[in-house]
N, C-alpha and C positions, 0 to 999 in steps of 0.2 A: 419726038422732039424736033423743033424747027432747026433748019440749017444754021441760021444766024445765032440761035441760042447755043447750039453745039460749038460754034466757033468761039463765042464768048467764054463758054465753060473751059474749053481747051486752053485758051489764052490765059485765063485766070489761074488755071492749074499750073501752067508754066511759070507764071509770076510767083506763085506760092512756093514752088520748089526752089526758085532762086532766093526767096526770102528766108526759107529754112537754112540754106547754106550760109547766107550772110548773118543770120541770127546766131548760128553756131560759131562762126568766126569771131563775132563780136563778143558773145557772152560765155560760151561754153568751151571754147578751145583752150588747151593748156597755156597758150600765150596770153589769152585774155585773163585767165585765172592768175597767172604770174604777175601781170600788170596790176590787177586789182589788189593782190597781196602787197605789192610795193607801195601802193597808195592808201594803205589801210588807215593811216592817221589823218587823211584829208577828209574834208566835209563831203558826205556821200548821200545826203538826203535828196532824192530826186523829186521831180515835179509831181510824181504820182501822189505823194503825201499831201500836196496842196489841194488836190481834187477831193475834198472831203464831202461825202454824201450826207444828206440830212436824214434824221430819224423818221421824219414824216414821209419820206420816200421808201425807206427800207421796211418800215412797219405798216405801210398802207394796207388796209384790208384787201383780200385777194378775190372776193366775189361779192356781187351785189344782187339781191333778189328783190324784185318789185312785186308786191302782192296787192292787186287791185280787185279784190273779190275772190271768192272761193275757186272759181274756174278760170281766173285770169292771173297766172303766175309766170313771171319771166325772170331770166337770170342773165347776167353779163359779167365778163372779166375785164371790161374796158377800164384801163388805168385812168383815163380822162374822166369818165362818168363817176367812177368810184371816188376819185380825187375831188370832184365838184361837190359830191354829197358830203364827203368828210370835211371839206372846208366849211360847209354850213353847220355841221356838228361842232366844229371848233369855235364858231361864233355864238353858239347857243348858250342859254342860261339853264342851270339845273337846280332842282330842289333837293330834298333830303332822301338819300337812298334807303330802300327797305329790302331786306333779304327774305325771300320765300323759299322754304324747303318743304319738299313733298314726301309723304310717307309711303306712297306706292307709285308704280309706273303709270297706272291708269289716270290718276289725278294730274301727274306731271305732263303726260302726253296730251291730255285734254287742254292744257294751258300753254303749251310750248309754242304754238303758232300764233301769228297775228292775221287779221282778216284784211286790214288796209294799212299799208305802210311799206317801208323798205327794211331790208336786212343786210347788214355788212358782216362778212364772216372770214374766218381764218381756217386753215387746215389743221393747225396745231393750237394747243391752249395758249392763251395770252392773259396776263394779269390785268385786271381792271385798273389797278394802281399805275401800272406801266403805260397802259393805253392813255390814261388821263395825263400822265406826265409827258409822254412822247408828243401828244397833240395839244398840250398846254390847255387842257379843259379846266374850266372853273367848277370843278367837281370835288366836293368834300366827302371822303370815304369813311373817316373815323375808324371804326373797328372792322371795316371790310377790306383791309389792306391785302389779304392773302387769297382773294377770290379770283378764280380763273374763269374765262369764258371762251367760246369759239364763235358765238353769234352776238351781234349788237343790233337789236331790233328797234326801229323807230316806229312806234305804234300810233297811227293817226287817230284811232278811236279813243284811246285812253290818254293820249298826249304824254307818253312816257318813252324813255329809252330803256330797253330791257337787255341786260347782260345774261346770257343763257349758258349754264354749265351743264352739258348733257350727262357727263359721267357722274356727277354728284347730285343730280336732280335739284339744281338750285337756279333761281332766277332773281337777279337784282333789278328792282324796278325803281326808276328815278324820274320824277316829273321833269319834263323838258319843254322849254319855250324855243321853238325853232320854226323857220319859215317853211311850213309844210307845203304851201302853195308853190313855192320855188322848187322844192324837191319834185313835186308832181309834174311841174312844167318841164324840168330836166328829163324826167322819165318819158314824158309824152314826145318831147322834141328829139330824143335820141334816135339815131339811125336804126331802122328796123333790123339791119344786118348784124347789129351788136347783140341782139337778144336771142336767147334760146327759150323755147316754150317748155314750161315745166309742169309737172303734175304731182299729186300726193300719193300715187299708187305704189304699193310694195316698197316702202322706204326702209332703209337700214337703220341701225341703232342710233346713228348720229342725226337722224331725222332730216337729212338733206333731201331736197326735192329731186325728182328724177326727170331727165330729159324725155320729152314726149315723143320726139321724132328723131330719125337719124341725124347726125351732125356732120356737116361737110366743112372741112378746114383745109387751108393751103398747106402743101408740103414744101418745106424750105431747104435750100442748100446753102452752105456757108463754107468759106475758106477758114480753116482753123490753123493756128500757129502757137508756138510756145512763147509765153511771156518770160521776160527776164526774171531771174530769181530775186533781183533787187526790188521788184514790185512787192513781193511778199516780205522781204527783209524790212523794208521801210514801213510796211503796214503793221507787222507783228512785233518787232523788237521795240522795247521801251526807249533805247538810245541807239538807233541804227548807225549813228556816226562812230560809235565805239566798237562795233562788231568786228571780231577777228575771224580768221579762216583757218580751218584744219584740212589739209590736203593729203594727210597720211591715211585716209580711209578710202574705201571703194566709192563712197558717195561724198560729194562736197558737203562739208559741215561748217556752219557759221555759229558763233557762240559769243556770249557776253554775260558774265555773271551766272545767274540761274537760268538763263534763256539759251536755247540752242535750236537750230533748224537744219534738218537734213534735206538735201536736194537729190532725190533719186531719179537720175536723168533717164534711165531706161524705162521706168514706169511713169515718168513725167509727174512725179508725186512730190508734193511739199509736205513735210512733217515737222511741225513746230512744237516745241515743248517749253513751257514757262510756268508762271504762277498767276493766279487770279484771286482777287479779293471779293468774296461774297458775304462779307460780314454784315452788309446792309440788309440781308434777308434773301429769301428764295428768289424774289424778282430780280436780283442783281444779275442773274445769268443773262437776262435780256439786255440790260444797259451795259454790262461789262463786255459781252460779246459784240455788242454794237460798235464799241470803240475800234475793234479790229476791222470790222466790215466797212465802217465809214472811211478808214484810212486807205482801203483798197480802191476807193473811188469807183470809177466806171470801167476799170481795166479788165475785169472778168466779164462785164456786161451788167445788165440790170438785176443785181442781186437783191433779193427780198427775203424777209423772214418766211420760212416755210413750215417748219415743224419742230416740236420739242418733245422729248421723252425723258423725264426725270433729270439726270445730270448731263444730257446731251441735247444740243440745239443745232439745227441746220438751216442754212441759207442757200437758196438756189437762184440761178438766173432765170428770168422770165422773158419769153418772146411772144409778143402780141397778147399779153395777159395770161399766158399759160406757162407752167414750170417746165424746165428741161431736165431730163434724166439721162445720165451717161454712166460709163464704167469708170472705176477708179477715181471717184470724186470729181469727174469732169463737170464743170458748171456748178459746182457745189463747194461751200465752205462749211465744214463740220467741226464743231467744238465740243469736246468731252471734258468734263470736270471729274477729278478723282476726289470725291467727298470723304473718302475713308482715310486719307493720308494728309492731314493738315500739317503744314510746315511750322517751324518754331515761331515764325513771325505772324502766324494766323492765316496765311494765305493757303490756297489749295492748288495742287498740280493741275495743269490744263494742257491738253493736246489739241492742236488744230491741224486738220488734214484738208488738202485741196489739190487740184491739178494745175500744172503750169499751162496746160493746153486749153485754149479758149477760142470760141468762135469769134471771127473778126469781121469778115466782109461777106455780105449776102450775095448770092448768085441768082440772077433773074430766073424765075420759073413760074409756070401757070398750072402746075400739077396740083390736084386736090385729092384728099382721102375722105371717104365717108365712113363714119363710125356708127355702130348700132346705138340705139338709145340705151340709157343706163339701166332701165328696167330689164332689158334683154340680157345685159351683163349679169345682173343679179339672178335672173332665172337660170342662166347657164351655170353659174356657180352653184346654185341650189341643186341643180340636176347632178352636178359632179360630187355632191355630198359635202359641200363646204359647211363648216360650223358658222352659221349666220351671226352668232354673237361676237365672232372674231373679225367680222367685216366692219371696219371702223370708218372708212371713208372711200369714196370714189372720186377721181379727178381726171379730167382730160389733160394730157400733158404731151410734150414733144419728146420722143425717144431719140437719142442721138445715135446715129449709125455711121461709122467711119467707112467710107467707100474703099479706101486702101490705106496702108500704112505709110505710103510715100507721097501720095498726091496732096494730102492736106485738106481734101474736100470731104465734108461730112453732110449727111442728110439729117434733117429734123423731121421725124415722121409722127403725125398725130396718132395717139393711141390712148386707151384707157389704162390708168394705174389705180391699184387698189391697196389701201393700207389694211393689211391682214395680220392680226396677232402682233401688232407693233412694228411690222416691217412693210416697206413699200415694194410692190411687185407690178410689173406690167401684166396685163390680162393674160397674155400667152404664157408668161413665166409661171404665173399662179396656176393656170390650168395644167401645165407640165408637172408642177409640184404636187397637185392633187392626184394626177394620174399615176404618179410614182408612189402614192400612198403616204406622203410625208406631210400633208397639210390638212387633211380632213379627219375629223374624229369619227 
């Protein structure tokens, strides 16, 4: 590490320690609590609620694959390039959708790839109906309201957009009129450093392409600090100006009507309980959870839709196009719906978990980390005896590593993450799980 870089790092660490102290005095000290309790009837909606994020940002696809022939496949996570292609999709015109369902794996797998075009994808399932509404597409779905997808393929050969559901072996094909020449030009003009070379060898059940070569990414350091609980109060409560405070418990508790929020200061954990209306159908978990995320603004960072599993949906912050994983919901907002206990007014109980601790200020660094290609990861897992049918997705992500509990400096280290049997693990954690005999059949 260069001397100048070390001096900058030390200086920033000193500043963050000071900011921690000031944050405590302003927001978490007994004096501050008492003052807030006295002013509980005053207007307390802060500016964070005015910084509403758009659905088109939060639900932007997470990966783009450019297929320009059988042996010319590239992938990028560039927000800019994905956004440019999505904008062209938004302006496109669409024909009548047709659903294709396949009787066996062989027929489906033979039809699931395109030879020329681009593929926009998510890590978790997304409803075609919600995708069309979020991006204001002129797409009539009729009886296809409940169809999920993880890949939206723009096929230059058939001039269709294809919504692919890997789990149910379904493909929704829709004729599309879109500027294919413009898309091709965007792909050609994109900086070569944005692309990862991909191949079709040894693919897992989600049929994602594998990186052909080792991947070299920057290692980031950030100053992290605790957000004020008012950020979450104003985003999660229906009427934040009416919220009351209970200080007779070990944790600070805010409440109003059927809503309450516990602030667990030692764990830096936010635990909100309320009610959610999903009477509009299964897709409502996307639109209803979006209202909470949108009101958080950019306070936690670049939060985007990441994954969904039945009644649970998660949003994670992204850095340079890659998701961030941390302990105790750091960099994540997780929403769980209790569909078994409908209330008298027809709503469902909901719990939202997140961390008050957020990365704030980047620290200059030139360090890089080289990751093995994804096919090597798959080979290693196979050698360890993993049940391949349970390997659902592989993704490059940043693992958050706190350097110490007092400095407030965290490292974001590139690493492979695997969705295995419905749970996300870092590669090292999954290997440990398999070695302990708790993961492989």
